[in-house]
C-alpha positions as CSV (number, residue, x, y, z in Angstrom):
1,A,8.6,-67.9,-33.2
2,E,4.9,-67.9,-33.5
3,E,4.5,-68.3,-29.7
4,K,6.7,-65.3,-29.1
5,L,4.6,-63.4,-31.6
6,N,1.4,-64.4,-29.8
7,T,2.8,-63.3,-26.4
8,L,3.9,-60.0,-27.9
9,R,0.4,-59.5,-29.4
10,L,-1.2,-60.3,-26.0
11,N,1.2,-57.9,-24.3
12,N,0.4,-55.3,-27.0
13,D,-3.4,-55.8,-26.5
14,L,-3.0,-55.6,-22.7
15,L,-1.0,-52.3,-23.0
16,K,-3.6,-50.9,-25.4
17,K,-6.3,-51.7,-22.9
18,Q,-4.3,-50.1,-20.1
19,L,-3.7,-47.0,-22.3
20,Q,-7.5,-46.7,-23.0
21,E,-8.3,-47.0,-19.2
22,R,-5.7,-44.4,-18.3
23,N,-7.0,-42.1,-21.1
24,Q,-10.6,-42.5,-19.7
25,E,-9.3,-41.8,-16.2
26,C,-7.4,-38.8,-17.4
27,A,-10.6,-37.5,-19.1
28,Q,-12.6,-38.0,-15.9
29,L,-9.9,-36.1,-13.9
30,E,-9.9,-33.3,-16.4
31,M,-13.7,-33.0,-16.0
32,R,-13.3,-33.0,-12.3
33,I,-10.6,-30.3,-12.5
34,S,-12.8,-28.0,-14.6
35,S,-15.7,-28.6,-12.1
36,L,-13.5,-27.8,-9.2
37,H,-12.2,-24.6,-10.9
38,G,-15.9,-23.5,-11.3
39,Q,-16.6,-24.2,-7.7
40,V,-13.5,-22.3,-6.6
41,S,-14.3,-19.3,-8.8
42,S,-17.9,-19.2,-7.4
43,C,-16.6,-19.4,-3.8
44,Q,-14.1,-16.6,-4.6
45,A,-16.9,-14.5,-6.0
46,V,-19.0,-15.0,-2.8
47,K,-16.0,-14.2,-0.6
48,N,-15.3,-11.0,-2.6
49,S,-18.9,-10.0,-2.4
50,R,-18.9,-10.4,1.4
51,D,-15.6,-8.5,1.7
52,E,-17.0,-5.6,-0.3
53,A,-20.2,-5.6,1.8
54,R,-18.1,-5.5,5.0
55,G,-15.8,-2.8,3.7
56,E,-12.1,-2.6,4.3
57,E,-12.5,-3.3,8.0
58,S,-12.3,-7.0,7.4
59,S,-8.6,-6.9,6.4
60,P,-6.2,-8.2,9.2
61,A,-4.2,-5.0,9.1
62,N,-7.3,-2.8,9.7
63,I,-8.6,-5.2,12.4
64,A,-5.2,-5.0,14.2
65,A,-5.2,-1.2,13.9
66,G,-8.7,-1.0,15.3
67,K,-7.7,-3.1,18.3
68,M,-4.6,-1.0,18.9
69,K,-6.7,2.1,18.7
70,K,-9.0,0.7,21.4
71,V,-6.1,-0.2,23.6
72,V,-4.5,3.2,23.3
73,G,-7.8,4.9,23.9
74,R,-8.5,2.8,27.0
75,R,-4.9,3.5,28.3
76,N,-5.4,7.3,27.8
77,M,-8.7,7.1,29.8
78,V,-7.1,5.2,32.6
79,D,-4.3,7.7,32.8
80,T,-6.8,10.6,32.7
81,A,-8.8,9.0,35.5
82,R,-5.7,8.4,37.6
83,A,-4.7,12.1,37.2
84,Q,-8.2,13.3,38.0
85,A,-8.2,11.0,41.1
86,E,-4.9,12.5,42.3
87,E,-6.2,16.0,41.6
88,I,-9.4,15.3,43.6
89,D,-7.3,14.0,46.5
90,F,-5.2,17.1,46.5
91,L,-8.3,19.3,46.4
92,R,-9.8,17.4,49.3
93,Q,-6.7,18.0,51.3
94,E,-6.8,21.7,50.4
95,L,-10.5,21.8,51.4
96,D,-9.7,20.2,54.8
97,K,-7.0,22.8,55.4
98,M,-9.5,25.6,54.6
99,R,-12.0,24.0,56.9
100,Q,-9.5,23.8,59.7
101,R,-8.7,27.5,59.3
102,T,-12.4,28.5,59.1
103,F,-13.7,26.0,61.7
104,P,-10.8,25.2,64.0
105,S,-11.0,21.8,65.6
106,F,-10.3,21.4,69.2
107,V,-9.0,17.9,68.8
108,R,-5.4,19.0,69.3
109,A,-6.2,20.9,72.5
110,T,-8.2,17.9,73.7
111,R,-5.4,15.5,72.9
112,K,-2.9,17.7,74.8
113,R,-5.2,18.0,77.8
114,V,-5.8,14.2,77.8
115,A,-2.1,13.5,77.5
116,A,-1.3,16.0,80.3
117,N,-3.9,14.4,82.6
118,S,-2.6,10.9,82.0
119,E,0.9,12.1,82.8
120,M,-0.4,13.7,86.0
121,E,-2.1,10.5,87.0
122,G,1.1,8.5,86.2
123,I,3.1,10.7,88.6
Protein backbone atom coordinates (compact mmCIF):
# COMPACT_ATOMS: atom_id res chain seq x y z
CA ALA A 1 0.00 0.00 0.00
CA GLU A 2 2.86 2.31 0.84
CA GLU A 3 4.55 1.54 -2.51
CA LYS A 4 1.38 2.40 -4.32
CA LEU A 5 1.15 5.64 -2.35
CA ASN A 6 4.78 6.51 -3.27
CA THR A 7 4.17 5.84 -6.98
CA LEU A 8 1.05 7.99 -6.86
CA ARG A 9 3.01 10.79 -5.16
CA LEU A 10 5.75 10.51 -7.81
CA ASN A 11 3.13 10.64 -10.55
CA ASN A 12 1.50 13.61 -8.83
CA ASP A 13 4.85 15.43 -8.57
CA LEU A 14 5.59 14.65 -12.24
CA LEU A 15 2.18 15.97 -13.30
CA LYS A 16 2.65 19.12 -11.19
CA LYS A 17 6.01 19.70 -12.85
CA GLN A 18 4.46 19.21 -16.33
CA LEU A 19 1.66 21.60 -15.36
CA GLN A 20 4.18 24.27 -14.31
CA GLU A 21 6.15 23.82 -17.57
CA ARG A 22 3.00 24.14 -19.63
CA ASN A 23 1.89 27.21 -17.67
CA GLN A 24 5.29 28.80 -18.32
CA GLU A 25 5.05 27.89 -22.01
CA CYS A 26 1.52 29.34 -22.13
CA ALA A 27 2.74 32.58 -20.53
CA GLN A 28 5.58 32.83 -23.09
CA LEU A 29 3.12 32.25 -25.91
CA GLU A 30 0.79 34.94 -24.52
CA MET A 31 3.70 37.39 -24.47
CA ARG A 32 4.60 36.44 -28.04
CA ILE A 33 0.97 36.87 -29.12
CA SER A 34 0.78 40.36 -27.61
CA SER A 35 4.11 41.24 -29.27
CA LEU A 36 2.84 40.02 -32.64
CA HIS A 37 -0.40 41.97 -32.20
CA GLY A 38 1.70 45.09 -31.68
CA GLN A 39 3.74 44.39 -34.80
CA VAL A 40 0.60 43.75 -36.85
CA SER A 41 -1.01 46.98 -35.70
CA SER A 42 2.14 48.99 -36.51
CA CYS A 43 2.37 47.37 -39.96
CA GLN A 44 -1.31 48.12 -40.54
CA ALA A 45 -0.74 51.74 -39.54
CA VAL A 46 2.15 52.01 -42.03
CA LYS A 47 0.02 50.44 -44.77
CA ASN A 48 -2.88 52.80 -44.06
CA SER A 49 -0.51 55.76 -44.12
CA ARG A 50 0.89 54.69 -47.50
CA ASP A 51 -2.60 54.13 -48.89
CA GLU A 52 -3.70 57.57 -47.74
CA ALA A 53 -0.60 59.12 -49.32
CA ARG A 54 -1.29 57.38 -52.63
CA GLY A 55 -4.95 58.26 -52.59
CA GLU A 56 -7.74 56.05 -53.81
CA GLU A 57 -5.86 55.09 -56.98
CA SER A 58 -4.25 52.16 -55.19
CA SER A 59 -7.47 50.18 -54.80
CA PRO A 60 -7.76 47.28 -57.27
CA ALA A 61 -11.10 48.51 -58.62
CA ASN A 62 -9.66 51.94 -59.41
CA ILE A 63 -6.56 50.40 -60.99
CA ALA A 64 -8.74 48.19 -63.20
CA ALA A 65 -10.94 51.15 -64.13
CA GLY A 66 -7.86 53.18 -65.09
CA LYS A 67 -6.54 50.37 -67.28
CA MET A 68 -9.92 49.99 -68.96
CA LYS A 69 -10.07 53.72 -69.58
CA LYS A 70 -6.64 53.59 -71.26
CA VAL A 71 -7.71 50.64 -73.43
CA VAL A 72 -10.92 52.37 -74.50
CA GLY A 73 -9.07 55.62 -75.21
CA ARG A 74 -6.46 53.84 -77.31
CA ARG A 75 -9.18 51.97 -79.22
CA ASN A 76 -10.98 55.25 -79.94
CA MET A 77 -7.72 56.77 -81.21
CA VAL A 78 -7.08 53.78 -83.47
CA ASP A 79 -10.61 53.99 -84.87
CA THR A 80 -10.25 57.73 -85.45
CA ALA A 81 -6.88 57.22 -87.17
CA ARG A 82 -8.37 54.53 -89.41
CA ALA A 83 -11.31 56.76 -90.35
CA GLN A 84 -8.95 59.66 -91.08
CA ALA A 85 -6.74 57.42 -93.22
CA GLU A 86 -9.77 56.33 -95.24
CA GLU A 87 -10.84 59.95 -95.63
CA ILE A 88 -7.33 60.96 -96.77
CA ASP A 89 -7.34 58.13 -99.32
CA PHE A 90 -10.73 59.28 -100.63
CA LEU A 91 -9.52 62.89 -100.84
CA ARG A 92 -6.39 61.79 -102.73
CA GLN A 93 -8.56 59.98 -105.25
CA GLU A 94 -10.72 63.08 -105.63
CA LEU A 95 -7.58 65.20 -106.08
CA ASP A 96 -6.30 62.84 -108.76
CA LYS A 97 -9.65 63.10 -110.55
CA MET A 98 -9.50 66.90 -110.41
CA ARG A 99 -5.92 66.87 -111.72
CA GLN A 100 -6.95 64.61 -114.57
CA ARG A 101 -9.68 67.10 -115.54
CA THR A 102 -7.37 70.08 -115.22
CA PHE A 103 -4.23 68.51 -116.66
CA PRO A 104 -5.33 65.67 -118.90
CA SER A 105 -2.85 62.90 -119.20
CA PHE A 106 -2.00 61.57 -122.60
CA VAL A 107 -1.26 58.17 -121.15
CA ARG A 108 -4.50 56.68 -122.52
CA ALA A 109 -3.90 58.01 -125.98
CA THR A 110 -0.33 56.74 -125.91
CA ARG A 111 -1.47 53.32 -124.75
CA LYS A 112 -4.04 53.15 -127.54
CA ARG A 113 -1.45 54.16 -130.12
CA VAL A 114 1.10 51.61 -128.83
CA ALA A 115 -1.56 48.90 -128.80
CA ALA A 116 -2.61 49.82 -132.34
CA ASN A 117 1.01 49.77 -133.56
CA SER A 118 1.64 46.38 -132.03
CA GLU A 119 -1.48 45.02 -133.68
CA MET A 120 -0.32 46.43 -136.99
CA GLU A 121 3.07 44.84 -136.61
CA GLY A 122 1.46 41.54 -135.70
CA ILE A 123 -0.58 41.49 -138.92
